[in-house]
N, C-alpha and C positions, 0 to 999 in steps of 0.2 A: 457473405463476401462485402457487403456494405459496412457491416461493423469492423471487420478486419482492416478496410481501408481507413476507415475513421480513426480507428485506435492507432494504427501505424503512423498516420499524419499528426496525431496528438503527441505521441512519443517522440516523433521526429522534432517538432517545434521545441519540446522540453530539451532534448539532448543538445540541440544546436545551440541554445541559450541566446535567444534574440536580443536581450538586454546588452550583452557584450558583442555579439557578432554585428548587430546594426546599431549599436549605441543608444539603444531605446532608454528613457527614463524609467519606464515600468512596463515590463512585457508580461506580467502576472495576469491581467485581464484576458490577454490573447491566449496564453497558455490554458486558462481555465475554461475559456470559451470552447477550444477544441476538444477538452476533456469532456466537457458536459455534452457536447455534441455526440462524442463516441458513447457516453452513458446512456443517453436517449435512444440512440440507435440500438445500443445492447439490450436495453429493457423492451423495446418494441418489437424486435426480431427474433428474440430468443424465448424459450419457454418460461414464463414469468413464475415467480414465488409470490402468490397473492397476499399472504399475511405479511411479507417484507415490504410490499408496495403499501399496505394499510400502515404498517409502523412507520414508514418513510413520511407518509401523509401526516401522522400523528407528530411526528417530530417537526415538521414544518409548520402545524397548526400551534403547536406550543410555542415555538419561536415567535410566531405572528401574536399570539395572545400576549406575550410577554412583552413585545414591542408596543402593542396598544396600551398596557397597563403601566408601561415604564414612567417614571417621574423624571428621568433625565432631560434637562431643558434642550441639550443641543442633540437630541435624538433626530436622526434623519432616515427616510424611508430609502433614500438612494444607496447610502451605506449599508442599510439592512438587505437590501436586494442584492447587492454586489457579494455581501458574505453568505447570503443563501445560496447563490450560484456556487460559491466555491464548496460548500458543504454539500450541496445536492451532486455535484460532479464525483464526490467520494461514495456518497451512498446508493448512487444509481447502480453501482457494480455489483451490489447485493441484492438486487431485486429479481435477477434471472439467472437461469443455469447456462454456463457456456457449452458449446459443441467442442467435439475433439480439436478441431482446426483451430478454434478459438484458444484454447489451451496451449497448443504447441507454440502459437505466435507469441502470446503474452509471456509465457515463461522464456522464450528465446529472446525477445526484447529486453526484458528485465535482467536476464542473466548477462548479456553482453553490454549493458548501458555503461558499467563502471569502466572497463577496459576501453570503451569508445570515447567516454569523457576524458579518460588520460590521453589518448591519441589525439582527440581535438584540442585539449589544453596544450599539448606539445605544439600543434600547428598554430594555435592562436599566440603563443608566446614567440613563435619563430617570426610571424608576420607582424608582432607588435600590438596584439589586441589585448591580451592579458597575461598574467604570469601563471605558470605551472604550480610553482611552489610560493607558499606564504609564510610570514614570521609573524607569530602572535606576540602578545605582551610579555609572555614568558622567555621570549627567544627561541621557541620551538619551531622548527620548520614543519609546515604542514603541506601535504598533497591536496591541491585544489581542483586538478583537471581544469575543466573549462566552465565550472560552475560554483567553485568554492568549497573548502574543507566542510563546511557544516551540511551543504547539501550533497557532497560526494559521499560523505559519511553515510546519509540517509540511503542514497542510491546504492551503495556498498553492501548495506544490510539486506535491501530489496535484492539485489543481485545474488547474494551468497543464498538466500533463501530459494530464488527461484533456480538456480543451479543445482542445488540440494534435491529438489523435486525431480529435475531432469535426471540426476544421477539415480536416484531410486527406481527409476524406469528400466532397470536394466541396462543403463548408460554410464558405464564406470568412468569414461572419458570425462564428464562433466564433472566428477569430484575434484578434478585438478582446477577447474573454472570456479568452482566453489571456493576452494581455498585461496585462488588468486584474488577473489572479490573481498573475501575476509581480509587478506593482506592489505589490499587497496584501502580498505576501511580503517585498518590499523596505521596506515601511513598518513591518513588524515589527522591523526591524534585526537579523534574525538573518542570521548570516554565512554559514554553509554553505548553508541553504535558499535565501536569496538568490542565491547563485552558482549553484546547481543549477537554480533556477527559470529563470534567465535562459539559462544555458549549455545545459542539456539540450533545453529546449522549442525554443530557437533552432536548436539543431543538428538536432532531430528534424524540424522544418518544412522546413528548408533541404535536408536529405538526402532525406526521403521525397517531398516534393512534386516533381511533375514539370512545374509550371507556371511559367514564369519571371516572369509576371505576379504569381503568388502570392508568390514569393520577393521580389520587389521591394516589394510591398505589406507584407510582413512586416518587412523592413528599415526602410522608412519609419515604420511604426506604432511599433516598437521604439525607434526614435531618438526619436519625438515623447515617447512615455511615460517613457523614461529621463530625457530632458532636463526634463520636466515634474516629476519627482520631486526631481531634484537642485535645481531651482530653488526649490521649495517647501521641502525641508528638507534640503538636500544637506549643510549644516555638521554636523547632528546625525548624518547617516548616516555620512559620513567619520569622525567621532569615534569611532563605534561600530566600524566596519569596520577602522580603522587601529590601534585598541587591540590591544596584545599580551597583555591580561588574559584569562584563560580561565575567568571566572566561576565560580571555584572548583573547576574539573574537576581540576587539577593536585593539590589538596589530597586530593580523593576518590581518584584514581588512585594515589596514594603510599600511601594507607592499605590499599586493596584488594589492591595488589601484595605487601604484606606477607603477607597470607592466601594469595595464590596461592603463595607460597614454602613456607607452611606445609602446604598440601594440594595439592601439584603434580599428582598423577595422577588422582584421581577428585572434587576439589572437595569444597565444603561442601554441595551439594544444589541441585537446580534451585530458583531462587526465594529462596534465602538470602542472596543479596547484600544485600538489603534491610535484613536482621535484623543483620548484623555491623557495618554502618557505625555509628560512634560518635556519641552525641547531640552532643557538641561539634562535631564535623564537620558534622553535619545542620543544626545551629542557624546554623553558619557560612554554609554554602552555600546553606540553604533548600531542601534536596532530599535524598532518600534513594537516588536512581538513579545507576547508574554513568557514564552519559553514554558510554559505550563498550561496544558489544556484544562486541567481541573480548575485552577484559579481563573482562567479565561472564561470558560463558560459560567462560572458562578459569578463572575462581574457582568457578564453580557445578558444572561437571562435569569439571573437569580438563583437562589438556592432552590426555589420550587421548580423553576423550569429547567435547571441543570438536573434535578432528581427524576424528573418525567423523561426528559431526552436522553438521560444516560439509561435508565431501565429500559426504554424502547431500543436502544441501539444494542443493548446487551440481549435483548429478546430477539433481535434480528441475527445476531450471531448463534444463539441458541438453534433457531429455525435451521440454519445453514448446517449446524452441526449434527442435526437429527435427520437430515434429508438422506435417503438411501444412495444417492450418488456420491456423497461424500465417504471416502474409504480410508484416507489418513487423518483419522480423527485426532490422534495425539499430536501429529505434526501442526495440525491448525490450532489446537489448544496452546502450544508451546509458543507458536508465533503471535496468538492473541494476547497471552499473557505478556510476552515481551513488548507488544505494542502497547499495552496499558501502562507498563513501566517506563517506556519511553515517553509516554505522554506526560510525566510528572517534570520532564526536563526540557521538552522542546514542542514544536508546533505540529504535532502529528496529522491533525485533522486538516490542516491547511496547506501542507507542503506536499506535493504530489510525489516527490522522491522518497517521502517517508510513508505516507498512507498507502502507497502501491504495495509495500511490503504485506499488508494485510489482505489486499486484493488478490495479490499473488498466492498467499496461503490458501485462500478460498478456491482460486481456480486450479491450483496444483493439486488440492486435496480431492477435487471431483474426478476421480479417476475411474469411475464406473459407468458405462454407458447404460442409459435407461433402456429397459426392456421394451421391445417393439412388438405391440399386438400383431399376430398373424392376420394377413388380409384374408377376407372371406373369399372362398373359392367361387368363381363365376358360376351362374347356374347354367346349364346347357340342357334343354330339353331332350329327353331320350325318345328316339323313334321306335315305335312299336310295330310289330310285325306279326301276322297270324301264324300261330304254330299249330301244325297238323297234329291231332291226338294219335299217340301211340296206341293202337289196337292190338289186343293179345291175338294170336293166331287161333282160328277156329278150332276147337277141341272136337274130337270124334265122340260121339255118344254110343 
């Protein structure tokens, strides 16, 4: 019960978007604080996976050693600590096994987050807090909800995955919600999230479902939703998706690669990527994030640290995949592959709306309850009583 309350509170803070609602300059530390509290409660109150706890400790140790050995003059342990909290908030959810009620709550919250964001975005626009739709440099209108197109795109992928898991539980009504979430993701005009929302959820539902009727309904509903989206704003979507522009990512990557060459072995320190991006580049691209997790970790912990940390993280996922509670292994593998592909173009390890997709895949795939050993029967002493021997009747001789 404590974990579910903590997780619900953390998700409520994320969905409300305190930066826009209260006008805060940076609500990210508050959001991560609630998330890591939920993760700690999860790891303490649920059946733990010892191997993954060890691997998480190893990841933290590697990042610490790389910080000690970093030659970056502006290294700060304060910045390192804040980034470590952000990373730990993600990893903690892979160190224990969920209960059935945890599974239901997490999937439902994730599945209804994109529609809730659109509703809240409409309310925020009505009262003058923020705008529901935004226009990018290509002139494309992008749905932003109350959190912005990039974050809503990540939440849409997570919501589509969560609704797909719910639909696979003999709940075909959630198939429509999965398609709605995929449609919301497409309306954000985010290229990678849109491709993943359609491709991954479609493959999940088609492979994991054993019902021919369900597969037919999925194809029909999917065609209707995609056709409706292209009828309403197909020209703007195609303008965005056919563009070869990288939204300034190439400028960011070129600048960060120069620092990777200067600090190739142990990097500049976990979390310090945001400090070394020049003010000119940040002003041009309107961001301080790397938008490439492979490049970010190579920069922050060097080639040596990123290799060790990457192998440890993959080992954590393999441990989950081999656990007997995980029944939908193909679905988990597809979402994991999509997550690694997504990591090449966005901040998957640091943005909760995105990294929750992998958490949802783990939680949703744990669909088998662990066997409960029978309780020993209580010992009750038997009362003995004397039994009179049965004698044969006397025989006449």
